[in-house]
C-alpha positions as CSV (number, residue, x, y, z in Angstrom):
1,M,-27.7,-6.7,25.3
2,T,-27.3,-6.6,21.5
3,D,-24.6,-5.2,19.4
4,A,-26.4,-2.9,17.0
5,L,-23.8,-3.1,14.3
6,S,-23.5,-6.8,14.0
7,G,-26.6,-8.1,15.7
8,G,-24.4,-10.2,18.0
9,E,-25.1,-10.6,21.7
10,L,-22.8,-8.7,24.1
11,S,-21.8,-10.0,27.5
12,E,-19.7,-8.9,30.4
13,I,-16.9,-11.5,30.7
14,P,-14.6,-11.6,33.7
15,L,-11.0,-10.7,32.7
16,E,-9.6,-13.6,34.6
17,L,-11.4,-16.0,32.2
18,I,-9.8,-14.5,29.1
19,D,-6.6,-15.8,27.6
20,D,-4.4,-14.1,25.0
21,F,-4.4,-15.3,21.4
22,P,-1.7,-18.0,20.8
23,D,1.4,-16.5,19.1
24,H,-0.3,-13.1,18.9
25,P,2.2,-11.2,16.6
26,F,1.1,-7.7,17.6
27,R,2.7,-6.1,20.7
28,V,0.6,-4.4,23.4
29,R,2.8,-1.4,24.2
30,M,2.7,0.4,27.5
31,D,3.0,3.9,26.0
32,G,1.3,7.2,26.2
33,E,-1.5,6.1,23.9
34,M,-2.2,3.1,26.2
35,R,-2.3,5.4,29.2
36,E,-4.8,7.6,27.4
37,L,-6.9,4.6,26.5
38,A,-6.9,3.3,30.0
39,E,-8.0,6.7,31.4
40,S,-10.8,6.9,28.8
41,V,-12.0,3.4,29.9
42,R,-11.8,4.5,33.5
43,Q,-14.0,7.5,32.9
44,R,-16.4,6.3,30.2
45,G,-16.2,2.6,30.1
46,L,-15.3,0.5,27.0
47,I,-17.0,1.9,24.0
48,S,-16.0,-0.7,21.5
49,P,-16.4,-4.3,22.7
50,V,-13.7,-6.9,22.3
51,I,-14.3,-10.1,20.3
52,L,-13.8,-13.5,22.0
53,R,-13.8,-17.1,21.0
54,K,-15.0,-19.8,23.3
55,K,-12.5,-22.4,24.7
56,D,-12.9,-25.6,26.7
57,G,-13.4,-25.4,30.4
58,G,-15.5,-22.2,30.4
59,R,-12.6,-20.0,29.3
60,Y,-12.3,-17.6,26.4
61,E,-9.6,-16.5,23.9
62,I,-9.3,-12.9,22.8
63,V,-9.4,-12.5,19.0
64,S,-9.7,-8.7,18.6
65,G,-9.1,-6.1,21.3
66,H,-5.9,-7.0,23.1
67,R,-5.1,-3.3,23.7
68,R,-8.7,-2.7,25.0
69,K,-8.5,-5.6,27.3
70,K,-5.2,-4.4,28.7
71,A,-6.7,-0.9,29.2
72,C,-9.5,-2.4,31.2
73,E,-7.0,-4.2,33.4
74,I,-5.1,-0.9,34.0
75,A,-8.3,0.9,34.7
76,G,-9.1,-1.6,37.4
77,L,-12.1,-3.2,35.8
78,R,-13.0,-6.8,36.5
79,T,-15.0,-7.5,33.4
80,V,-14.9,-6.5,29.7
81,T,-17.7,-5.9,27.3
82,A,-17.3,-8.6,24.7
83,Q,-19.0,-10.3,21.7
84,V,-18.5,-14.0,21.9
85,R,-18.4,-15.7,18.5
86,D,-18.2,-19.3,17.3
87,M,-15.2,-19.4,15.1
88,T,-12.8,-22.0,13.8
89,R,-9.1,-21.5,14.5
90,E,-8.5,-20.4,10.9
91,E,-11.4,-17.8,11.0
92,A,-10.1,-16.5,14.3
93,V,-6.6,-16.0,12.9
94,I,-7.9,-14.1,9.9
95,L,-10.1,-11.8,12.0
96,M,-7.2,-11.2,14.5
97,V,-4.8,-10.2,11.7
98,D,-7.3,-8.1,9.8
99,S,-8.4,-6.1,12.9
100,N,-4.8,-5.1,13.6
101,L,-3.3,-4.4,10.2
102,H,-4.6,-0.8,10.0
103,R,-2.9,0.5,13.1
104,S,-1.0,3.7,12.6
105,V,2.3,2.2,13.7
106,I,3.1,-1.5,12.9
107,L,6.6,-3.0,13.2
108,P,7.9,-5.0,10.3
109,S,8.1,-8.1,12.5
110,E,4.5,-7.7,13.4
111,K,3.5,-7.6,9.8
112,A,5.8,-10.5,9.0
113,F,4.3,-13.0,11.4
114,S,0.7,-11.8,11.0
115,Y,0.8,-12.1,7.2
116,R,2.3,-15.6,7.6
117,M,-0.4,-16.6,10.1
118,R,-3.1,-15.4,7.8
119,L,-1.7,-17.1,4.8
120,E,-1.4,-20.4,6.6
121,A,-4.9,-20.0,8.0
122,M,-6.4,-19.3,4.5
123,R,-4.7,-22.5,3.2
124,R,-6.4,-24.5,5.9
125,L,-9.9,-23.1,5.4
126,P,-12.5,-25.6,4.1
127,G,-12.5,-25.8,0.3
128,R,-9.0,-24.3,0.1
129,P,-6.0,-26.2,-1.2
130,S,-4.1,-28.2,1.4
131,V,-0.7,-28.1,-0.3
132,G,2.0,-26.0,1.1
133,N,2.1,-23.3,-1.6
134,S,0.0,-20.5,-2.9
135,A,-0.3,-21.7,-6.5
136,P,-3.5,-20.3,-8.2
137,L,-6.4,-22.8,-8.4
138,E,-9.4,-21.5,-10.4
139,Q,-12.0,-23.6,-8.5
140,N,-10.8,-22.3,-5.1
141,F,-9.5,-18.8,-5.7
142,G,-10.9,-17.6,-9.0
143,G,-7.4,-17.8,-10.4
144,K,-5.8,-15.8,-7.6
145,T,-3.1,-16.9,-5.1
146,T,-3.7,-16.6,-1.4
147,R,-1.2,-13.8,-1.2
148,E,-3.2,-11.9,-3.9
149,L,-6.4,-12.3,-1.9
150,I,-4.7,-11.1,1.3
151,A,-3.3,-8.0,-0.6
152,E,-6.9,-7.1,-1.7
153,L,-7.8,-6.6,2.0
154,S,-4.4,-5.3,3.3
155,P,-2.5,-2.0,3.0
156,D,0.4,-3.8,1.3
157,S,0.8,-5.1,-2.2
158,H,1.2,-8.8,-3.2
159,A,4.9,-8.4,-3.6
160,Q,5.3,-6.5,-0.3
161,I,3.5,-9.2,1.5
162,Q,5.9,-11.7,0.1
163,R,8.8,-9.6,1.4
164,Y,7.3,-9.3,4.9
165,I,6.7,-13.1,5.1
166,R,10.4,-13.7,4.3
167,L,11.3,-11.8,7.4
168,T,10.1,-14.6,9.5
169,E,13.2,-16.6,8.4
170,L,15.5,-14.1,10.2
171,I,16.9,-14.9,13.6
172,P,15.4,-12.7,16.3
173,P,18.4,-10.3,16.8
174,V,18.6,-9.5,13.1
175,L,14.8,-9.1,12.9
176,E,15.0,-6.6,15.8
177,M,17.4,-4.6,13.7
178,V,14.8,-4.4,11.0
179,D,12.2,-3.2,13.6
180,E,14.7,-0.5,14.7
181,G,15.2,0.7,11.2
182,R,18.9,-0.3,11.1
183,I,18.3,-2.8,8.3
184,G,16.0,-1.9,5.4
185,L,13.2,-4.3,4.2
186,R,14.8,-5.3,0.9
187,C,18.2,-5.8,2.5
188,A,16.5,-7.9,5.2
189,V,14.8,-10.1,2.6
190,E,18.1,-11.0,1.0
191,L,19.6,-11.8,4.4
192,S,16.6,-14.0,5.2
193,Y,17.9,-16.6,2.6
194,L,21.1,-17.1,4.7
195,P,21.0,-20.3,6.9
196,K,20.6,-19.6,10.6
197,R,24.3,-20.3,11.3
198,E,25.4,-17.8,8.7
199,Q,23.0,-15.2,10.1
200,E,24.7,-15.7,13.5
201,L,28.1,-15.1,11.9
202,L,26.7,-12.0,10.2
203,L,25.3,-10.7,13.6
204,D,28.8,-11.1,15.2
205,A,30.4,-9.3,12.3
206,M,27.9,-6.4,12.4
207,E,28.4,-6.0,16.2
208,Y,32.2,-6.0,15.7
209,A,32.2,-3.6,12.7
210,Q,29.4,-1.5,14.2
211,C,27.6,-1.3,10.8
212,T,25.0,-3.2,8.8
213,P,25.1,-4.3,5.2
214,S,23.7,-2.3,2.3
215,H,21.2,-3.8,-0.1
216,A,24.0,-4.5,-2.6
217,Q,26.2,-6.1,0.0
218,A,23.2,-8.3,1.2
219,I,22.8,-9.5,-2.3
220,R,26.5,-10.5,-2.5
221,L,26.2,-12.3,0.9
222,R,23.2,-14.3,-0.4
223,E,25.0,-15.2,-3.6
224,L,28.1,-16.4,-1.8
225,S,25.9,-18.4,0.6
226,G,24.2,-20.1,-2.3
227,Q,27.6,-21.0,-3.7
228,G,28.7,-22.4,-0.3
229,M,31.5,-19.8,-0.1
230,L,30.3,-17.6,2.7
231,S,32.5,-17.5,5.8
232,A,33.1,-15.3,8.8
233,Y,36.1,-13.8,7.0
234,R,34.2,-13.0,3.8
235,I,31.3,-11.5,5.8
236,G,33.7,-9.2,7.6
237,S,35.5,-8.2,4.4
238,I,32.2,-7.2,2.8
239,L,31.0,-5.2,5.8
240,R,34.3,-3.3,5.9
241,E,33.9,-2.0,2.4
242,E,32.9,1.6,2.0
243,K,29.2,1.8,1.0
244,A,28.2,3.9,-2.0
245,N,26.7,7.3,-1.0
246,Q,27.3,6.4,2.7
247,K,25.8,9.0,5.0
248,E,25.0,9.3,8.6
249,R,21.4,8.4,9.3
250,I,19.1,9.3,12.2
251,I,17.1,6.3,13.3
252,L,13.9,6.5,15.2
253,R,12.3,3.4,16.7
254,A,8.7,3.1,15.7
255,E,7.6,2.3,19.3
256,D,9.4,5.4,20.6
257,A,8.1,7.8,18.0
258,G,4.6,6.3,18.0
259,K,3.6,7.7,21.4
260,Y,4.0,11.2,20.0
261,L,2.1,10.6,16.8
262,P,-1.7,10.9,16.3
263,A,-3.4,7.5,16.6
264,D,-5.2,7.9,13.2
265,L,-2.0,9.0,11.3
266,P,-1.2,6.5,8.5
267,A,2.3,5.0,8.9
268,K,3.4,6.2,5.5
269,R,2.9,9.9,6.6
270,A,4.8,9.5,9.9
271,G,8.0,10.9,8.4
272,E,6.2,13.9,7.0
273,Y,4.5,14.6,10.3
274,I,7.8,14.4,12.2
275,L,9.6,16.8,9.8
276,R,6.7,19.3,10.1
277,A,6.9,19.0,13.9
278,L,10.7,19.7,13.8
279,A,10.2,22.7,11.5
280,F,7.5,24.1,13.9
281,Y,9.9,23.6,16.9
282,Q,12.7,25.3,15.1
283,K,10.5,28.4,14.4
284,Y,9.5,28.3,18.1
285,R,13.2,28.3,19.2
286,E,14.0,31.2,16.8
287,H,11.0,33.1,18.2
288,Q,12.3,32.5,21.7
289,R,15.8,33.7,20.9
290,E,14.3,36.9,19.3
291,R,12.4,37.6,22.5
292,E,15.6,37.1,24.6
293,D,17.6,39.5,22.4
294,R,15.1,42.3,22.8
């Protein structure tokens, strides 16, 4: 059969022959949305085909549709409707990233590694510069850097993409704090310039003090590190300082809140949606109390 949108041939490929994309940065979450997708597949089949890339030995590599493939597995299907394309590794990376960047909920770590993968893939494309930087070259990019080209096709600006890519320099436990909302993006960028050993010292200090650094404190930590003057004692002293306008914060993990948010809700409107839901629930409780008092 033929895909009417792209003209590509569609095939039924056994799930057992499909491998995950190497170093896939986007998590496949077993949440309510996944359960709904699996039930939809069980009842109506897979509406949108996955995209695969041929491998040696008769196997395939999934490029786009990891969640759909997982839903097919949960639904008990043995095959998945797929479009098999001939792609280079670089083309596959670019398509994989682009097909995932418009999800309603994306963790900072997912954006970080996906942007880095896309940037590196673009640098390796035929006709692109092979040097390890994104300096503009008129004959290759029309005077634009690779990050600027990525920004044109992404929901984030050039500067924001640079910030996300810096997060890949964080050690995993600190990066997890960014995903959890315990460390802000700009603060995390400053911390990413600390050597791994100093990040480990910072992690110990944060666990001991039960707090995280402010943006201003992160800047000071980076400056001291650059001067070769950052020690466990100095880290602890900075964290113990009272932060300006310090207030208690309520932190919601994106993966926990995401299962209650509409799939098509833009990430930047998630906070507004949650506040409106809380206001509605508050009115409901007041209505219930009024009924009980009658």
